[in-house]
N, CA, C and O atoms as a MOPAC input file, in Angstrom:
PM7 MOZYME 1SCF
protein

 N     68.34200 1   -60.07700 1    92.66600 1
 C     69.44700 1   -59.34800 1    92.08100 1
 C     69.80300 1   -58.19600 1    93.01400 1
 O     68.93900 1   -57.40600 1    93.39500 1
 N     71.03500 1   -58.10700 1    93.36600 1
 C     71.49200 1   -57.05500 1    94.26100 1
 C     71.96500 1   -55.86500 1    93.43800 1
 O     72.75400 1   -56.01400 1    92.50500 1
 N     71.48300 1   -54.70000 1    93.79100 1
 C     71.87300 1   -53.48400 1    93.08500 1
 C     72.83000 1   -52.71300 1    93.97400 1
 O     72.50900 1   -52.38000 1    95.11500 1
 N     73.99700 1   -52.43500 1    93.44300 1
 C     74.97900 1   -51.65400 1    94.19000 1
 C     75.29200 1   -50.38800 1    93.41300 1
 O     75.26300 1   -50.37900 1    92.18200 1
 N     75.58600 1   -49.33900 1    94.12600 1
 C     75.94400 1   -48.07600 1    93.49500 1
 C     77.35600 1   -47.73600 1    93.92600 1
 O     77.60100 1   -47.40800 1    95.08700 1
 N     78.27300 1   -47.81500 1    92.99300 1
 C     79.65900 1   -47.49500 1    93.28100 1
 C     80.17900 1   -46.55300 1    92.19900 1
 O     79.40700 1   -46.01800 1    91.40300 1
 N     81.47500 1   -46.36000 1    92.18000 1
 C     82.06200 1   -45.40400 1    91.24300 1
 C     81.80900 1   -45.80300 1    89.79200 1
 O     81.49200 1   -44.94800 1    88.96500 1
 N     81.94600 1   -47.08800 1    89.47400 1
 C     81.73900 1   -47.50800 1    88.08100 1
 C     80.28800 1   -47.30400 1    87.65600 1
 O     80.02200 1   -46.97900 1    86.49900 1
 N     79.35200 1   -47.49300 1    88.58000 1
 C     77.94600 1   -47.24300 1    88.25400 1
 C     77.72800 1   -45.76600 1    87.96300 1
 O     76.99000 1   -45.41400 1    87.04300 1
 N     78.36100 1   -44.91100 1    88.73700 1
 C     78.24800 1   -43.47100 1    88.48900 1
 C     78.84000 1   -43.11000 1    87.13100 1
 O     78.27500 1   -42.29500 1    86.40200 1
 N     79.97000 1   -43.71400 1    86.79400 1
 C     80.60000 1   -43.43800 1    85.49800 1
 C     79.69300 1   -43.89000 1    84.36300 1
 O     79.50500 1   -43.15400 1    83.39400 1
 N     79.12700 1   -45.09700 1    84.46800 1
 C     78.25300 1   -45.58800 1    83.39800 1
 C     76.95400 1   -44.79300 1    83.32200 1
 O     76.37800 1   -44.65900 1    82.24200 1
 N     76.48700 1   -44.26600 1    84.44500 1
 C     75.30700 1   -43.40300 1    84.41300 1
 C     75.61600 1   -42.11600 1    83.66200 1
 O     74.80600 1   -41.65600 1    82.85800 1
 N     76.77300 1   -41.53700 1    83.91700 1
 C     77.18100 1   -40.32800 1    83.18600 1
 C     77.34000 1   -40.63900 1    81.70200 1
 O     76.93600 1   -39.84100 1    80.85600 1
 N     77.92500 1   -41.79000 1    81.37900 1
 C     78.05600 1   -42.18900 1    79.97100 1
 C     76.68000 1   -42.36100 1    79.32400 1
 O     76.49300 1   -42.01900 1    78.15600 1
 N     75.72600 1   -42.88800 1    80.07900 1
 C     74.36800 1   -43.04100 1    79.56500 1
 C     73.71700 1   -41.70000 1    79.28600 1
 O     73.02200 1   -41.53700 1    78.28300 1
 N     73.94200 1   -40.73400 1    80.17700 1
 C     73.39600 1   -39.38600 1    79.96700 1
 C     74.02900 1   -38.75600 1    78.73200 1
 O     73.34100 1   -38.12500 1    77.93000 1
 N     75.33700 1   -38.92800 1    78.58200 1
 C     76.01000 1   -38.40000 1    77.38700 1
 C     75.50500 1   -39.08900 1    76.11900 1
 O     75.35900 1   -38.44700 1    75.07900 1
 N     75.24100 1   -40.38600 1    76.20300 1
 C     74.68400 1   -41.10200 1    75.04700 1
 C     73.30200 1   -40.56200 1    74.71600 1
 O     72.96200 1   -40.39800 1    73.54400 1
 N     72.49600 1   -40.28200 1    75.75200 1
 C     71.16300 1   -39.71400 1    75.53500 1
 C     71.26700 1   -38.39000 1    74.78200 1
 O     70.59200 1   -38.18600 1    73.77400 1
 N     72.11100 1   -37.50100 1    75.27700 1
 C     72.25300 1   -36.17800 1    74.65400 1
 C     72.77500 1   -36.31400 1    73.23000 1
 O     72.28400 1   -35.64600 1    72.32000 1
 N     73.76200 1   -37.17200 1    73.03500 1
 C     74.33300 1   -37.35000 1    71.70700 1
 C     73.33900 1   -37.90500 1    70.70700 1
 O     73.24700 1   -37.40900 1    69.58400 1
 N     72.59400 1   -38.92700 1    71.09800 1
 C     71.61000 1   -39.52100 1    70.18400 1
 C     70.48200 1   -38.53600 1    69.91500 1
 O     70.00000 1   -38.44000 1    68.78700 1
 N     70.05700 1   -37.80300 1    70.94100 1
 C     68.97700 1   -36.83000 1    70.74800 1
 C     69.41000 1   -35.73700 1    69.76700 1
 O     68.64100 1   -35.35200 1    68.88600 1
 N     70.63500 1   -35.23800 1    69.91800 1
 C     71.12700 1   -34.20000 1    69.00800 1
 C     71.35300 1   -34.74800 1    67.60200 1
 O     71.05500 1   -34.07700 1    66.61400 1
 N     71.87700 1   -35.96100 1    67.51600 1
 C     72.17300 1   -36.57600 1    66.22600 1
 C     70.90700 1   -36.82400 1    65.40400 1
 O     70.94100 1   -36.77900 1    64.17400 1
 N     69.79200 1   -37.08600 1    66.08800 1
 C     68.56400 1   -37.45000 1    65.37800 1
 C     67.66600 1   -36.25600 1    65.07600 1
 O     66.48000 1   -36.43400 1    64.79900 1
 N     68.21000 1   -35.04500 1    65.12300 1
 C     67.40000 1   -33.86900 1    64.79700 1
 C     66.95500 1   -33.91700 1    63.34600 1
 O     67.70300 1   -34.36600 1    62.47800 1
 N     65.72500 1   -33.45000 1    63.07700 1
 C     65.25700 1   -33.42700 1    61.69500 1
 C     66.09200 1   -32.46300 1    60.85300 1
 O     66.61700 1   -31.47000 1    61.35700 1
 N     66.20200 1   -32.77200 1    59.57700 1
 C     66.92800 1   -31.88700 1    58.66800 1
 C     66.00100 1   -30.77700 1    58.20000 1
 O     64.78100 1   -30.94000 1    58.17400 1
 N     66.58200 1   -29.66500 1    57.83600 1
 C     65.78600 1   -28.54400 1    57.36100 1
 C     65.20100 1   -28.87100 1    55.99300 1
 O     65.82800 1   -29.57200 1    55.19800 1
 N     64.00500 1   -28.36600 1    55.71900 1
 C     63.40300 1   -28.63900 1    54.41500 1
 C     64.18100 1   -27.95700 1    53.29000 1
 O     64.80400 1   -26.91400 1    53.48600 1
 N     64.12800 1   -28.56900 1    52.11800 1
 C     64.84000 1   -27.99800 1    50.96900 1
 C     64.05600 1   -26.85700 1    50.33800 1
 O     64.63800 1   -25.97100 1    49.71200 1
 N     62.74900 1   -26.87700 1    50.49900 1
 C     61.91100 1   -25.77800 1    49.99700 1
 C     61.09600 1   -25.23700 1    51.15900 1
 O     60.87100 1   -25.94900 1    52.13800 1
 N     60.65100 1   -23.99400 1    51.06800 1
 C     59.91100 1   -23.40500 1    52.19400 1
 C     58.60300 1   -24.13100 1    52.52700 1
 O     58.15700 1   -24.08300 1    53.67400 1
 N     57.98900 1   -24.79000 1    51.57000 1
 C     56.70100 1   -25.43800 1    51.84000 1
 C     56.84800 1   -26.89600 1    52.25400 1
 O     55.87200 1   -27.51000 1    52.68600 1
 N     58.03500 1   -27.46000 1    52.13300 1
 C     58.23600 1   -28.87400 1    52.47700 1
 C     58.36000 1   -29.03900 1    53.99300 1
 O     58.95200 1   -28.19200 1    54.66300 1
 N     57.80400 1   -30.12800 1    54.53300 1
 C     57.95500 1   -30.38000 1    55.97200 1
 C     59.36900 1   -30.87100 1    56.28300 1
 O     60.03700 1   -31.41800 1    55.40500 1
 N     59.82900 1   -30.68300 1    57.51100 1
 C     61.15600 1   -31.19300 1    57.87900 1
 C     61.18900 1   -32.71900 1    57.78400 1
 O     60.19400 1   -33.38900 1    58.05600 1
 N     62.33000 1   -33.24800 1    57.39900 1
 C     62.49500 1   -34.69800 1    57.27600 1
 C     63.15200 1   -35.23400 1    58.54400 1
 O     64.12400 1   -34.65800 1    59.03300 1
 N     62.63400 1   -36.31200 1    59.06500 1
 C     63.25100 1   -36.92700 1    60.23400 1
 C     62.22100 1   -37.37400 1    61.25000 1
 O     61.02600 1   -37.45500 1    60.96400 1
 N     62.71300 1   -37.66200 1    62.44100 1
 C     61.86300 1   -38.18300 1    63.49800 1
 C     61.16400 1   -37.05800 1    64.25100 1
 O     61.62400 1   -35.91600 1    64.27400 1
 N     60.03400 1   -37.41500 1    64.86800 1
 C     59.34100 1   -36.46300 1    65.73300 1
 C     60.10000 1   -36.37100 1    67.06100 1
 O     61.01400 1   -37.15200 1    67.32400 1
 N     59.70400 1   -35.40800 1    67.88700 1
 C     60.37600 1   -35.23200 1    69.18100 1
 C     60.19200 1   -36.46900 1    70.05700 1
 O     61.12700 1   -36.89600 1    70.73400 1
 N     58.99800 1   -37.04100 1    70.04500 1
 C     58.74900 1   -38.24300 1    70.84600 1
 C     59.59300 1   -39.42500 1    70.40400 1
 O     60.10200 1   -40.17700 1    71.23500 1
 N     59.74200 1   -39.59100 1    69.09000 1
 C     60.58300 1   -40.67300 1    68.57700 1
 C     62.04300 1   -40.45700 1    68.95300 1
 O     62.74900 1   -41.41100 1    69.27900 1
 N     62.49300 1   -39.21500 1    68.91000 1
 C     63.87300 1   -38.90300 1    69.28400 1
 C     64.11400 1   -39.19300 1    70.75700 1
 O     65.15500 1   -39.74100 1    71.12000 1
 N     63.15400 1   -38.82800 1    71.61300 1
 C     63.29400 1   -39.08100 1    73.05400 1
 C     63.32000 1   -40.58400 1    73.31700 1
 O     64.13400 1   -41.06200 1    74.10800 1
 N     62.43000 1   -41.33500 1    72.65400 1
 C     62.39400 1   -42.78800 1    72.85200 1
 C     63.70900 1   -43.43400 1    72.41800 1
 O     64.23300 1   -44.30600 1    73.11200 1
 N     64.23700 1   -43.01200 1    71.28100 1
 C     65.50700 1   -43.55800 1    70.79700 1
 C     66.64900 1   -43.20300 1    71.74700 1
 O     67.49300 1   -44.04700 1    72.04600 1
 N     66.67500 1   -41.96600 1    72.21700 1
 C     67.74400 1   -41.52900 1    73.11600 1
 C     67.66300 1   -42.24900 1    74.46600 1
 O     68.69200 1   -42.62800 1    75.02400 1
 N     66.44900 1   -42.44100 1    74.99500 1
 C     66.30300 1   -43.17100 1    76.25800 1
 C     66.74100 1   -44.62600 1    76.10300 1
 O     67.38200 1   -45.18800 1    76.99100 1
 N     66.39000 1   -45.22300 1    74.97400 1
 C     66.81300 1   -46.60100 1    74.72100 1
 C     68.33400 1   -46.70200 1    74.69400 1
 O     68.91200 1   -47.62500 1    75.26800 1
 N     68.97600 1   -45.75400 1    74.02800 1
 C     70.44000 1   -45.75800 1    73.96600 1
 C     71.04400 1   -45.56900 1    75.35400 1
 O     72.01300 1   -46.24200 1    75.70500 1
 N     70.48200 1   -44.66300 1    76.14300 1
 C     71.01900 1   -44.40500 1    77.48300 1
 C     70.87900 1   -45.63300 1    78.37600 1
 O     71.82100 1   -45.99700 1    79.08000 1
 N     69.72100 1   -46.26900 1    78.35300 1
 C     69.51200 1   -47.46400 1    79.17600 1
 C     70.43400 1   -48.59200 1    78.72800 1
 O     70.96500 1   -49.33100 1    79.55700 1
 N     70.62300 1   -48.72300 1    77.42300 1
 C     71.52400 1   -49.76400 1    76.91300 1
 C     72.95700 1   -49.52700 1    77.38300 1
 O     73.63800 1   -50.46800 1    77.78900 1
 N     73.41200 1   -48.29400 1    77.33100 1
 C     74.78000 1   -47.98300 1    77.76900 1
 C     74.94400 1   -48.27700 1    79.25600 1
 O     75.93800 1   -48.88100 1    79.65900 1
 N     73.98600 1   -47.86000 1    80.07000 1
 C     74.08000 1   -48.09100 1    81.51500 1
 C     74.02700 1   -49.58600 1    81.82300 1
 O     74.80300 1   -50.08100 1    82.64100 1
 N     73.11000 1   -50.30900 1    81.16900 1
 C     72.96400 1   -51.74300 1    81.43400 1
 C     74.20400 1   -52.52000 1    81.02600 1
 O     74.75200 1   -53.28100 1    81.82300 1
 N     74.65100 1   -52.33400 1    79.78800 1
 C     75.82200 1   -53.07400 1    79.33200 1
 C     77.08300 1   -52.65200 1    80.07700 1
 O     77.94900 1   -53.48300 1    80.34900 1
 N     77.19000 1   -51.38300 1    80.40500 1
 C     78.33900 1   -50.92700 1    81.17200 1
 C     78.38400 1   -51.53800 1    82.55700 1
 O     79.45400 1   -51.89900 1    83.04700 1
 N     77.22500 1   -51.65600 1    83.19200 1
 C     77.17200 1   -52.28800 1    84.51200 1
 C     77.55100 1   -53.75600 1    84.42900 1
 O     78.26200 1   -54.26800 1    85.29400 1
 N     77.07800 1   -54.43500 1    83.38900 1
 C     77.45900 1   -55.84000 1    83.21700 1
 C     78.95100 1   -55.98800 1    82.95300 1
 O     79.58300 1   -56.92900 1    83.43300 1
 N     79.51300 1   -55.05700 1    82.18900 1
 C     80.95200 1   -55.10800 1    81.92400 1
 C     81.73000 1   -54.89800 1    83.22200 1
 O     82.71200 1   -55.59400 1    83.47900 1
 N     81.29200 1   -53.93900 1    84.04000 1
 C     82.00800 1   -53.61300 1    85.27300 1
 C     81.84000 1   -54.67900 1    86.35000 1
 O     82.80700 1   -55.05600 1    87.01200 1
 N     80.61600 1   -55.16300 1    86.52600 1
 C     80.32300 1   -56.05800 1    87.64100 1
 C     80.21800 1   -57.51700 1    87.22500 1
 O     80.39100 1   -58.41000 1    88.05400 1
 N     79.94100 1   -57.76400 1    85.97500 1
 C     79.76100 1   -59.13900 1    85.51300 1
 C     78.40600 1   -59.67600 1    85.91700 1
 O     77.70300 1   -59.09100 1    86.74200 1
 N     78.06000 1   -60.78400 1    85.33100 1
 C     76.81100 1   -61.45500 1    85.67800 1
 C     77.15900 1   -62.50200 1    86.72500 1
 O     77.94700 1   -63.41100 1    86.46400 1
 N     76.57400 1   -62.37400 1    87.90300 1
 C     76.93300 1   -63.24300 1    89.01200 1
 C     76.45200 1   -64.67300 1    88.79200 1
 O     77.22400 1   -65.61900 1    88.94800 1
 N     75.18300 1   -64.83500 1    88.43200 1
 C     74.63300 1   -66.17200 1    88.35100 1
 C     73.44100 1   -66.14400 1    87.40500 1
 O     72.56400 1   -65.28900 1    87.51900 1
 N     73.42100 1   -67.07100 1    86.48800 1
 C     72.28800 1   -67.19700 1    85.58100 1
 C     71.72000 1   -68.59200 1    85.76100 1
 O     72.42100 1   -69.58500 1    85.56500 1
 N     70.44800 1   -68.66800 1    86.13500 1
 C     69.79700 1   -69.96300 1    86.33200 1
 C     68.75900 1   -70.13900 1    85.23200 1
 O     67.70600 1   -69.50200 1    85.23800 1
 N     69.08100 1   -71.01600 1    84.29200 1
 C     68.17300 1   -71.21800 1    83.16400 1
 C     67.20500 1   -72.35900 1    83.44700 1
 O     66.02300 1   -72.25700 1    83.12000 1
 N     67.68600 1   -73.44400 1    84.05100 1
 C     66.86000 1   -74.63400 1    84.23500 1
 C     66.12800 1   -74.66800 1    85.57400 1
 O     65.56600 1   -75.70100 1    85.93900 1
 N     66.12300 1   -73.58400 1    86.29500 1
 C     65.44900 1   -73.55700 1    87.58900 1
 C     63.93900 1   -73.59300 1    87.36900 1
 O     63.42000 1   -72.82100 1    86.56200 1
 N     63.22300 1   -74.47600 1    88.07100 1
 C     61.77100 1   -74.51800 1    87.88000 1
 C     61.10200 1   -73.23300 1    88.36700 1
 O     61.49900 1   -72.64000 1    89.37000 1
 N     60.10100 1   -72.83800 1    87.64200 1
 C     59.38400 1   -71.60900 1    87.95600 1
 C     58.03100 1   -71.99400 1    88.54000 1
 O     57.35100 1   -72.85500 1    87.98100 1
 N     57.61800 1   -71.38000 1    89.65300 1
 C     56.30600 1   -71.71000 1    90.20600 1
 C     55.19900 1   -71.32000 1    89.22800 1
 O     55.22000 1   -70.23900 1    88.64000 1
 N     54.24000 1   -72.22000 1    89.06800 1
 C     53.13100 1   -71.95800 1    88.14800 1
 C     51.81500 1   -72.07000 1    88.88900 1
 O     51.74400 1   -72.63800 1    89.97900 1
 N     50.79400 1   -71.53300 1    88.29500 1
 C     49.44700 1   -71.59900 1    88.85100 1
 C     48.58200 1   -72.33200 1    87.84600 1
 O     48.58100 1   -72.00000 1    86.66000 1
 N     47.84700 1   -73.32600 1    88.31500 1
 C     46.95600 1   -74.04200 1    87.40800 1
 C     45.51800 1   -73.75700 1    87.80500 1
 O     45.19000 1   -73.63000 1    88.98500 1
 N     44.68600 1   -73.66000 1    86.81100 1
 C     43.26600 1   -73.41800 1    87.05500 1
 C     42.46000 1   -74.43800 1    86.27100 1
 O     42.88300 1   -74.91000 1    85.21500 1
 N     41.31000 1   -74.76500 1    86.79600 1
 C     40.38900 1   -75.64700 1    86.08000 1
 C     39.07800 1   -74.91400 1    85.90000 1
 O     38.59700 1   -74.22700 1    86.80100 1
 N     38.52000 1   -75.07300 1    84.73500 1
 C     37.24400 1   -74.43200 1    84.43000 1
 C     36.19400 1   -75.52500 1    84.33100 1
 O     36.33700 1   -76.47900 1    83.56600 1
 N     35.15100 1   -75.37200 1    85.10500 1
 C     34.06000 1   -76.33800 1    85.08300 1
 C     33.20400 1   -76.11000 1    83.84500 1
 O     32.94700 1   -74.96200 1    83.48200 1
 N     32.75700 1   -77.18000 1    83.18800 1
 C     31.90700 1   -76.98300 1    82.00800 1
 C     30.57200 1   -76.32700 1    82.34700 1
 O     29.94200 1   -75.73400 1    81.47200 1
 N     30.13500 1   -76.42100 1    83.59000 1
 C     28.86700 1   -75.79100 1    83.96100 1
 C     29.03700 1   -74.31400 1    84.26300 1
 O     28.05600 1   -73.57000 1    84.29200 1
 N     30.26700 1   -73.88200 1    84.48800 1
 C     30.49000 1   -72.47100 1    84.79800 1
 C     30.27100 1   -71.59500 1    83.57700 1
 O     29.79300 1   -70.46800 1    83.70600 1
 N     30.61200 1   -72.09200 1    82.39800 1
 C     30.45200 1   -71.34000 1    81.15700 1
 C     29.71500 1   -72.21600 1    80.14700 1
 O     30.35800 1   -72.87200 1    79.32800 1
 N     28.40200 1   -72.24200 1    80.18500 1
 C     27.68400 1   -73.11500 1    79.24600 1
 C     27.87700 1   -72.65600 1    77.80800 1
 O     27.89500 1   -71.46000 1    77.51800 1
 N     28.01900 1   -73.61500 1    76.92900 1
 C     28.20600 1   -73.33100 1    75.51000 1
 C     26.86800 1   -72.95900 1    74.88200 1
 O     25.85000 1   -73.57000 1    75.20700 1
 N     26.84800 1   -71.97700 1    73.99200 1
 C     25.57000 1   -71.59500 1    73.36800 1
 C     25.09600 1   -72.62000 1    72.34200 1
 O     23.97500 1   -72.50100 1    71.84800 1
 N     25.89800 1   -73.61200 1    72.00700 1
 C     25.51600 1   -74.59600 1    70.98000 1
 C     24.72900 1   -75.70800 1    71.59000 1
 O     24.31800 1   -76.63100 1    70.88700 1

């Protein structure tokens, strides 16, 4: 896969950063209704994970929209590795 950086990539990167900031701000916990109640909502780590996911999704889908998918090979054979295990290598306890 060839990665190119052009103007549209820069635009989608900026859109991804804006999506990150927007999702992070949107997912702030709400203030408790009583002084002893804990805040309701996500933790900081959950908010960061959600915001990063949104940013990566925006950049990825935006790049696909701008550049398109060049080639998808579904039926191409994939190299595999085969191994054989000798019965004497791992004797059974039975």
